[in-house]
C-alpha positions in Angstrom: 2.0 6.2 -7.6 4.2 4.6 -5.0 4.0 3.8 -1.3 4.6 6.2 1.5 3.4 17.7 5.2 2.7 20.2 7.4 -0.5 22.1 7.2 -0.2 25.4 5.3 -1.2 28.8 6.8 -4.4 28.6 4.8 -7.2 26.8 6.5 -7.5 23.4 4.9 -10.7 22.7 3.0 -11.9 19.4 1.7 -14.2 18.2 -1.0 -17.9 18.9 -0.6 -19.6 16.5 1.7 -16.5 16.5 3.9 -16.8 16.1 7.7 -15.6 19.5 8.7 -16.4 21.7 5.7 -19.7 23.3 4.7 -21.1 22.7 1.3 -19.2 25.1 -1.1 -20.9 27.4 -3.5 -22.0 25.7 -6.7 -19.6 27.7 -8.8 -16.6 26.4 -7.0 -17.7 23.0 -5.7 -17.9 19.6 -7.5 -21.3 20.4 -8.9 -20.1 23.7 -10.4 -17.1 21.9 -11.9 -19.3 19.3 -13.5 -21.5 22.0 -15.0 -18.4 23.9 -16.4 -16.6 20.7 -17.5 -19.5 19.0 -19.3 -18.0 16.2 -21.4 -14.3 15.8 -20.8 -12.2 17.0 -23.7 -8.7 17.8 -24.6 -5.6 16.1 -25.9 -6.2 13.0 -23.9 -9.7 12.5 -25.3 -10.9 10.1 -22.6 -13.8 8.0 -23.7 -16.8 7.5 -21.4 -16.8 4.1 -19.6 -18.9 2.5 -16.9 -16.1 1.0 -14.9 -17.3 -0.8 -11.9 -15.3 -1.3 -8.7 -14.2 -4.9 -8.2 -11.4 -6.9 -6.7 -9.0 -8.1 -9.4 -6.8 -11.2 -9.3 -3.8 -9.5 -7.6 -6.1 -8.1 -4.9 -7.6 -11.5 -4.1 -4.2 -13.2 -4.2 -2.9 -10.7 -1.7 -5.7 -11.3 0.7 -5.2 -15.1 0.4 -1.5 -14.7 1.1 -2.3 -12.5 4.1 -4.3 -15.4 5.7 -1.3 -16.9 7.6 -0.5 -13.4 9.1 -4.2 -13.1 10.0 -4.3 -16.5 11.8 -1.0 -15.6 13.5 -2.4 -12.2 14.6 -5.6 -13.8 15.8 -3.6 -16.2 18.0 -1.5 -13.3 19.4 -4.7 -11.4 20.3 -6.2 -14.5 21.8 -3.0 -15.0 24.0 -3.2 -11.3 25.1 -6.8 -11.8 25.9 -6.0 -14.9 27.9 -3.4 -12.9 29.9 -5.9 -10.1 30.6 -8.5 -12.8 31.5 -6.2 -14.3 34.0 -5.8 -10.9 35.6 -9.5 -10.2 35.9 -10.4 -13.8 36.7 -12.2 -14.8 33.5 -10.2 -16.8 31.0 -13.1 -17.8 28.8 -15.1 -14.7 27.9 -12.3 -12.1 27.9 -10.1 -13.9 25.2 -13.2 -14.4 23.0 -14.2 -10.7 23.5 -10.7 -9.5 22.6 -10.7 -11.5 19.4 -14.2 -10.4 18.4 -13.4 -6.7 19.0 -10.2 -7.0 17.0 -12.0 -8.6 14.1 -14.7 -5.9 14.2 -12.0 -3.2 14.3 -11.2 -3.9 10.6 -14.5 -2.4 9.6 -13.6 1.0 11.2 -10.7 1.6 8.7 -13.4 2.1 6.0 -15.4 4.6 8.1 -14.9 8.0 6.4 -13.8 9.9 9.6 -11.2 7.1 10.2 -10.0 7.3 6.6 -9.5 11.1 7.0 -7.6 10.4 10.2 -5.4 7.9 8.4 -4.6 10.4 5.7 -3.8 13.2 8.1 -1.9 11.5 10.9 -0.4 8.4 9.2 0.1 9.6 5.6 0.9 13.1 6.7 -1.5 14.6 4.1 -3.7 17.6 4.4 -6.8 19.1 2.7 -6.1 21.1 -0.4 -6.1 24.9 -0.2 -8.9 26.6 -2.2 -6.6 27.2 -5.2 -5.1 23.7 -5.0 -8.6 22.2 -4.6 -9.9 24.0 -7.8 -7.1 22.5 -10.0 -7.1 19.1 -8.4 -10.9 18.7 -8.6 -10.9 19.9 -12.2 -8.7 17.0 -13.2 -10.3 14.5 -10.8 -13.9 15.2 -12.0 -12.8 14.8 -15.6 -11.2 11.4 -14.8 -14.1 10.2 -12.7 -16.6 11.2 -15.4 -14.6 9.2 -17.9 -14.9 6.2 -15.7 -18.6 6.7 -15.0 -17.9 7.2 -11.3 -19.0 9.7 -8.8 -15.8 11.7 -8.0 -17.5 13.2 -4.9 -17.3 9.9 -3.1 -13.5 10.1 -2.9 -11.4 12.2 -0.5 -8.7 14.4 -2.1 -5.5 15.2 -0.1 -2.2 17.0 -0.6 1.2 15.8 0.7 3.6 18.6 1.3 6.5 17.0 -0.6 8.8 18.1 -3.4 8.7 14.6 -4.9 6.6 13.8 -8.0 4.2 11.2 -6.6 0.6 10.3 -6.0 -1.1 7.4 -4.3 -4.4 5.8 -3.5 -5.1 4.7 0.1 -7.8 3.1 2.2 -11.2 2.9 0.5 -11.7 6.5 -0.8 -8.4 8.5 -0.5 -6.4 10.0 -3.4 -3.3 11.9 -2.5 -0.9 13.9 -4.7 2.2 15.7 -3.6 2.4 19.5 -3.7 5.1 19.3 -6.4 3.0 17.1 -8.6 0.1 19.5 -8.5 2.3 22.5 -9.1 4.6 21.1 -11.8 2.4 18.9 -14.0 0.2 20.2 -16.9 -3.4 19.4 -16.7 -3.4 16.3 -19.0 -0.5 14.8 -17.1 -2.1 15.4 -13.8 -5.3 13.8 -15.1 -3.3 10.8 -16.3 -1.7 10.3 -12.9 -5.2 10.6 -11.2 -6.6 8.1 -13.7 -3.9 5.6 -12.6 -4.8 6.1 -8.9 -8.5 5.7 -9.8 -7.4 2.4 -11.4 -6.0 1.3 -8.1 -9.3 2.0 -6.4 -11.3 0.3 -9.1 -9.1 -2.8 -8.7 -9.5 -2.8 -4.9 -5.7 -2.5 -4.3 -5.7 0.2 -1.5 -8.4 -1.4 0.7 -7.0 -4.9 0.4 -3.5 -3.7 1.3 -4.8 -1.7 4.2 -7.0 -4.6 5.4 -4.1 -7.1 5.1 -1.8 -4.8 6.9 -4.3 -4.0 9.7 -4.9 -7.7 10.5 -1.2 -8.5 10.5 -0.2 -5.8 13.0 -0.3 -8.0 16.2 1.7 -10.7 14.5 4.2 -8.1 13.1 4.6 -6.5 16.6 5.3 -9.9 18.1 7.8 -10.8 15.3 9.5 -7.5 15.8 9.8 -8.1 19.6 11.2 -11.6 19.0 13.7 -10.2 16.5 14.8 -7.5 19.0 15.3 -10.2 21.7 17.3 -12.3 19.3 19.4 -9.3 18.3 20.1 -8.5 22.0 21.0 -12.2 22.7 23.4 -12.3 19.7 25.0 -9.0 20.7 25.5 -10.1 24.3 27.1 -13.4 23.3 29.3 -11.7 20.8 30.5 -9.1 23.3 31.1 -11.8 25.9 33.3 -13.9 23.5 35.1 -10.8 22.4 35.9 -9.7 25.9 37.0 -13.2 26.9 39.2 -13.5 23.9 40.3 -9.9 24.1 39.8 -9.6 20.4 37.3 -6.9 19.4 37.2 -8.1 15.8 35.8 -11.4 17.1 32.5 -9.9 17.9 31.3 -9.6 14.4 32.4 -13.1 13.5 30.7 -14.6 16.6 27.5 -12.7 15.8 27.4 -14.2 12.3 28.1 -17.7 13.6 25.3 -17.5 16.2 22.9 -16.0 13.7 23.5 -18.5 11.0 23.5 -21.4 13.5 20.0 -20.3 14.7 18.8 -20.0 11.1 20.1 -23.4 10.2 18.5 -24.9 13.3 15.2 -23.4 12.4 15.5 -24.7 8.8 16.4 -28.2 10.1 13.5 -28.1 12.6 11.0 -27.1 9.9 12.4 -29.7 7.5 11.9 -32.4 10.1 8.4 -31.3 10.8 7.5 -31.3 7.1 9.0 -34.8 6.7 6.9 -36.0 9.7 3.8 -34.4 8.3 4.3 -36.2 4.9 4.9 -39.5 6.7 1.6 -39.0 8.6 -0.4 -38.3 5.5 -0.6 -34.5 5.9 0.8 -33.8 2.4 -0.7 -30.3 2.5 1.8 -29.1 5.0 4.9 -28.7 2.9 3.3 -26.6 0.1 1.6 -24.5 2.7 4.9 -23.8 4.5 6.6 -23.1 1.2 3.9 -20.6 0.3 4.3 -18.8 3.6 8.1 -18.7 3.1 7.8 -17.4 -0.4 5.1 -14.8 0.5 7.6 -11.9 1.0 8.6 -12.5 -2.7 5.1 -13.1 -4.0 3.5 -9.9 -2.5 5.9 -7.5 -4.2 5.3 -9.3 -7.5 1.6 -8.9 -7.0 2.1 -5.2 -6.2 4.0 -4.8 -9.5 1.1 -6.5 -11.3 -1.4 -4.1 -9.7 0.7 -1.2 -11.0 0.5 -2.6 -14.6 -3.3 -3.0 -14.2 -3.8 0.5 -12.9 -1.8 1.7 -16.0 -4.2 -0.3 -18.3 -7.3 1.2 -16.6 -5.9 4.7 -17.2 -5.3 3.7 -20.8 -8.9 2.5 -21.1 -10.1 5.8 -19.8 -8.2 7.6 -22.6 -5.1 8.6 -20.7 -2.6 6.0 -21.9 -0.5 8.3 -24.1 -0.4 11.1 -21.4 0.7 8.5 -18.8 3.5 7.4 -21.1 4.6 11.0 -21.4 4.6 11.2 -17.6 6.8 8.1 -17.3 9.2 9.4 -20.0 9.4 12.8 -18.2 10.2 11.0 -15.0 12.9 8.9 -16.7 14.5 12.1 -18.1 14.6 13.5 -14.5 16.5 10.4 -13.3 13.7 9.0 -11.1 14.7 5.5 -12.0 18.4 5.9 -12.0 18.8 4.1 -8.7 17.4 0.9 -10.2 20.5 0.5 -12.2 22.5 -0.2 -9.0 19.8 -2.5 -7.5 21.0 -6.0 -6.6 18.8 -8.9 -7.3 17.3 -8.8 -3.8 16.2 -5.2 -4.3 14.6 -6.0 -7.6 12.7 -8.9 -6.2 11.3 -6.9 -3.3 10.5 -3.8 -5.3 6.8 -3.0 -5.3 6.9 -0.9 -8.5 8.1 -2.0 -12.0 10.8 -0.1 -13.7 9.5 3.0 -15.6 11.0 1.6 -18.9 9.0 -1.6 -18.4 5.8 0.3 -17.7 6.3 2.4 -20.9 6.9 -0.7 -23.0 3.9 -2.6 -21.7 1.6 0.4 -21.9 2.7 1.2 -25.4 2.1 -2.4 -26.5 -1.4 -2.4 -24.8 -2.3 0.8 -26.6 -1.2 -0.6 -30.0 -3.1 -3.8 -29.4 -6.3 -2.0 -28.5 -6.0 0.9 -31.0 
């Protein structure tokens, strides 16, 4: 249920229809589970819904806010293509080809084998063992039936971690930690999985992955520029410190140089915005302000997506069980660190406080009782 395992000694096995596993026997596969489960029942009493998959407002807003990074990345790829073209003697076709290939590469991240590779190598997740798979699929099929979805279309993974956590990724990946699977009772595990299904139904995982993928070239260039700036600041501060024979001067000089550069950039951008307004381009200042505020807006949208996934879980009949999960996590001190958060940490947090989620979810359940 938040962002960010070694393979066990048992051979990993995935859901039926996986890419490296044969179809399991009906008694142990998804079909067998559907036959044994029938209509979901239990304390959660999920009510059947036909929940279609669609992009919600936070998903669309995140994609819009990612456009500046996308344009920046496209420019970087074009510049790299131009350099390659200069080497091979073709500065027209090669840059265009590089940009087209980069644009097309975004489709690959939704190709099932690529999704599996992302889960295994980037998320450090593995296929469930047979015993883990039985319990995980039991809860997952119950949840997916409640939503009127085909649970077999999703890839189930385990992260070898002692943390209580679960997350949705890419287009069809649902991952829970080993601790979550071992420690949670069935109705709590189902509630957590309903929340992750809510993320998939809202389009949150694929939009986040797509936005991140198309921002990688720009982020790499930004990281390189920051590294160069850090090296320059360090060299200047060391030089001044050696000249003055005052080691304590290094930190002061570094701060002066850093703030001077930041103020220069701010002054330069302000002058550009004033010139844009004077020339009739009134769209420029709001656009720049939006880009500057994007690092604050994106975490706020991420917090909204968590609330929405909670509501979807409640609509599927798992609201009270999810509240029990949050209350249990509070008792275990999982939110204690938030008490020491400064304002900056709160603004950039991608998950709301557990107490706030409990309050909103309880109010939602009362309103829709």
